[in-house]
C-alpha positions as a printed NumPy array, in Angstrom:
array([[ 29.08 ,  17.569,  65.773],
       [ 28.028,  14.931,  68.137],
       [ 24.93 ,  16.201,  69.69 ],
       [ 23.59 ,  16.706,  66.03 ],
       [ 24.084,  13.455,  64.914],
       [ 22.644,  12.284,  67.954],
       [ 19.323,  14.36 ,  67.065],
       [ 18.952,  13.894,  63.55 ],
       [ 20.002,   9.71 ,  63.658],
       [ 18.643,   8.889,  67.531],
       [ 21.579,   7.509,  67.768],
       [ 22.741,   8.403,  71.198],
       [ 25.255,   6.288,  72.449],
       [ 27.352,   6.061,  69.146],
       [ 27.642,   9.669,  69.013],
       [ 28.841,  10.078,  72.915],
       [ 31.507,   6.941,  71.678],
       [ 32.354,   8.5  ,  67.923],
       [ 33.12 ,  11.745,  69.392],
       [ 35.163,  10.61 ,  72.069],
       [ 37.098,   7.71 ,  69.992],
       [ 37.671,  10.743,  67.901],
       [ 39.019,  13.539,  69.442],
       [ 40.536,  11.322,  72.239],
       [ 39.547,  14.064,  74.888],
       [ 37.905,  12.481,  77.891],
       [ 37.022,  15.679,  79.837],
       [ 34.324,  16.358,  76.926],
       [ 32.465,  13.218,  78.412],
       [ 30.057,  15.177,  80.781],
       [ 29.603,  18.104,  77.831],
       [ 28.947,  15.166,  75.247],
       [ 26.208,  13.523,  77.497],
       [ 24.477,  16.724,  78.12 ],
       [ 24.392,  18.071,  74.49 ],
       [ 23.539,  14.323,  73.089],
       [ 20.672,  13.964,  75.367],
       [ 19.254,  17.432,  74.925],
       [ 19.358,  16.987,  71.375],
       [ 18.124,  13.519,  71.207],
       [ 14.84 ,  14.906,  73.325],
       [ 14.082,  17.597,  71.155],
       [ 14.158,  15.325,  68.016],
       [ 12.397,  12.756,  69.727],
       [  9.487,  15.631,  70.456],
       [  9.86 ,  17.495,  67.321],
       [ 10.779,  15.118,  64.508],
       [  8.729,  12.248,  63.25 ],
       [ 11.349,  10.581,  61.674],
       [ 15.189,  10.297,  61.482],
       [ 17.848,  10.476,  58.82 ],
       [ 17.775,   6.78 ,  58.63 ],
       [ 13.951,   6.415,  58.038],
       [ 12.759,   9.906,  55.978],
       [ 13.575,   8.663,  52.447],
       [ 11.376,   5.1  ,  52.919],
       [  8.831,   7.288,  54.678],
       [  8.683,   9.601,  51.786],
       [  8.28 ,   6.462,  49.371],
       [  4.929,   5.696,  51.123],
       [  6.288,   2.786,  53.429],
       [  4.671,   3.212,  56.898],
       [  7.348,   2.577,  59.573],
       [  6.715,   0.708,  63.118],
       [  7.048,   3.672,  65.852],
       [  9.011,   1.411,  68.151],
       [ 10.599,  -2.132,  67.95 ],
       [  9.131,  -4.802,  70.093],
       [  8.83 ,  -8.713,  70.012],
       [  6.423, -10.417,  68.644],
       [  3.514, -10.646,  70.509],
       [  2.437, -13.82 ,  69.932],
       [  5.95 , -15.191,  71.158],
       [  5.475, -13.753,  74.782],
       [  2.153, -15.319,  75.409],
       [  1.239, -19.387,  75.812],
       [ -2.014, -21.167,  74.646],
       [ -3.039, -21.395,  78.507],
       [ -2.959, -17.58 ,  79.074],
       [ -5.985, -16.721,  76.353],
       [ -7.488, -20.694,  76.19 ],
       [-11.461, -21.009,  77.29 ],
       [-11.794, -23.645,  79.876],
       [-14.022, -26.826,  79.704],
       [-16.27 , -25.047,  82.948],
       [-20.214, -25.693,  83.789],
       [-21.119, -22.611,  81.422],
       [-20.586, -24.307,  78.152],
       [-23.144, -26.632,  77.364],
       [-22.282, -30.349,  77.344],
       [-23.699, -33.22 ,  75.523],
       [-22.808, -37.144,  75.54 ],
       [-20.996, -38.614,  72.513],
       [-24.153, -40.722,  72.277],
       [-26.856, -38.259,  71.975],
       [-28.13 , -37.398,  68.517],
       [-27.587, -34.016,  66.869],
       [-31.338, -33.156,  66.52 ],
       [-31.314, -33.658,  70.18 ],
       [-28.358, -31.486,  70.668],
       [-30.145, -28.474,  68.582],
       [-33.299, -28.444,  70.388],
       [-31.289, -28.098,  73.809],
       [-29.165, -25.123,  71.799],
       [-32.023, -23.069,  70.593],
       [-33.023, -22.237,  74.328],
       [-29.679, -20.6  ,  75.014],
       [-27.043, -18.722,  72.752],
       [-24.334, -20.384,  73.252],
       [-21.571, -19.923,  70.555],
       [-19.784, -23.706,  71.249],
       [-20.698, -27.044,  72.936],
       [-18.609, -29.618,  74.776],
       [-19.046, -33.333,  73.262],
       [-18.503, -35.259,  76.778],
       [-18.213, -39.261,  77.318],
       [-16.723, -41.755,  80.129],
       [-13.505, -40.857,  79.787],
       [-13.79 , -37.151,  79.617],
       [-13.998, -34.522,  76.941],
       [-14.126, -35.62 ,  72.817],
       [-14.489, -32.496,  71.433],
       [-15.585, -28.768,  71.057],
       [-17.918, -28.014,  68.247],
       [-19.243, -24.724,  66.922],
       [-23.312, -24.828,  67.05 ],
       [-23.134, -23.329,  63.832],
       [-21.523, -26.449,  62.901],
       [-24.501, -28.084,  64.079],
       [-27.288, -25.982,  62.513],
       [-25.636, -26.675,  59.309],
       [-25.218, -30.551,  60.094],
       [-26.863, -32.176,  56.97 ],
       [-28.379, -35.456,  59.186],
       [-29.647, -34.636,  62.829],
       [-29.909, -38.16 ,  63.   ],
       [-26.367, -39.351,  63.617],
       [-24.79 , -39.467,  66.432],
       [-22.051, -36.603,  67.879],
       [-19.408, -38.932,  68.513],
       [-19.309, -39.464,  65.128],
       [-19.856, -36.675,  63.853],
       [-17.139, -35.131,  66.263],
       [-14.833, -38.183,  64.673],
       [-15.801, -36.241,  61.24 ],
       [-15.076, -33.17 ,  62.22 ],
       [-11.74 , -33.982,  64.286],
       [-10.012, -31.077,  65.934],
       [ -6.519, -30.271,  66.102],
       [ -4.708, -30.445,  69.498],
       [ -2.173, -28.331,  70.932],
       [ -0.352, -28.309,  74.528],
       [ -1.231, -25.519,  76.596],
       [  2.497, -24.403,  77.214],
       [  3.053, -23.798,  73.353],
       [  3.26 , -20.046,  72.374],
       [  0.598, -18.671,  70.575],
       [  2.41 , -18.65 ,  67.447],
       [  2.459, -22.224,  67.552],
       [ -1.14 , -22.366,  67.622],
       [ -1.692, -19.737,  64.466],
       [  0.711, -22.12 ,  62.853],
       [ -1.47 , -25.142,  62.979],
       [ -4.972, -23.278,  62.784],
       [ -3.465, -21.625,  59.23 ],
       [ -2.089, -25.377,  57.804],
       [ -4.845, -27.161,  59.208],
       [ -7.375, -24.646,  58.247],
       [ -9.601, -24.935,  61.136],
       [-10.533, -21.932,  63.793],
       [-10.763, -24.201,  67.206],
       [ -7.922, -26.112,  68.529],
       [ -8.125, -28.486,  71.545],
       [ -5.696, -28.011,  74.503],
       [ -4.553, -30.858,  76.027],
       [ -2.111, -30.937,  79.485],
       [  1.251, -32.083,  78.472],
       [  1.726, -34.352,  81.474],
       [ -1.564, -35.853,  81.963],
       [ -2.503, -35.74 ,  78.184],
       [ -6.562, -34.892,  79.054],
       [ -8.173, -32.054,  77.516],
       [ -8.012, -29.086,  79.782],
       [ -9.726, -26.753,  77.12 ],
       [ -9.473, -25.141,  73.785],
       [ -9.039, -21.839,  71.776],
       [-10.145, -20.106,  69.223],
       [ -8.885, -17.569,  66.443],
       [-10.916, -15.014,  68.375],
       [ -8.631, -15.599,  71.511],
       [ -5.287, -14.634,  69.697],
       [ -7.119, -11.733,  68.34 ],
       [ -7.697, -10.424,  71.559],
       [ -3.613, -10.394,  71.85 ],
       [ -3.577,  -8.389,  69.046],
       [ -6.215,  -6.122,  70.201],
       [ -4.556,  -5.914,  73.677],
       [ -1.121,  -4.592,  71.915],
       [ -3.093,  -2.159,  69.766],
       [ -4.61 ,  -0.716,  72.491],
       [ -1.379,  -0.164,  74.131],
       [  0.519,   1.244,  71.068],
       [ -2.443,   3.699,  70.442],
       [ -1.916,   4.557,  74.255],
       [  1.458,   5.146,  73.458],
       [  0.838,   7.333,  70.471],
       [ -1.324,   9.405,  72.502],
       [  0.696,  10.445,  74.374],
       [  3.686,  11.45 ,  72.051],
       [  1.356,  13.401,  70.199],
       [  0.408,  15.212,  73.113],
       [  3.672,  15.977,  74.289],
       [  4.325,  17.248,  70.666],
       [  1.524,  19.139,  70.662],
       [  2.282,  20.947,  73.923],
       [  5.859,  21.359,  72.742],
       [  3.995,  23.236,  69.313],
       [  2.05 ,  25.72 ,  71.454],
       [  5.173,  26.602,  73.724],
       [  7.327,  27.584,  70.702],
       [  4.29 ,  29.159,  68.871],
       [  3.631,  31.335,  71.753],
       [  7.448,  31.803,  72.356],
       [  7.847,  33.079,  68.907]])
């Protein structure tokens, strides 16, 4: 009975403890562990659902294969942010939008950094500069008009995503909590890369499970 319940519900510890409490026979512990473990492994290989989730799946609701913490809470902004290095084109805050566009046409950069004597002022998309209606205005005023929200480098990615959704911005400036200086920026694509990594990990896990199930079916088919 314990092995049958462990296989159908995949609650191996519950099955063992329930059988011990019901029978009060401590001598059956080892057979219980062996029987429940075997039933659990057979169920894991041959069954896609359990008795707890079978009806839910028949209604068309897709259930997760396993339960893990939210990926956004496991990473902080500093893990995915882009640093303000020399690979990005930097323009002085007093430079005109038209002059910056002339420099950008010779390259293929998606973002530009606006700096001043005090340090970085902000980050702009190249597309925003191309869409600017007046190319004679200074970058400083354009950055101020399109000011970016800031976030700390040690904040988790779920906070960054919340700020993006609330402010309807796809780029956030990253500042250091101690120095208050701008250290980089983060975009929506940087957050999506974290989901891409989790997706590939889940896909790899499903591939291994599928191979195990296929091999077991082949062995069982040959035996029959």
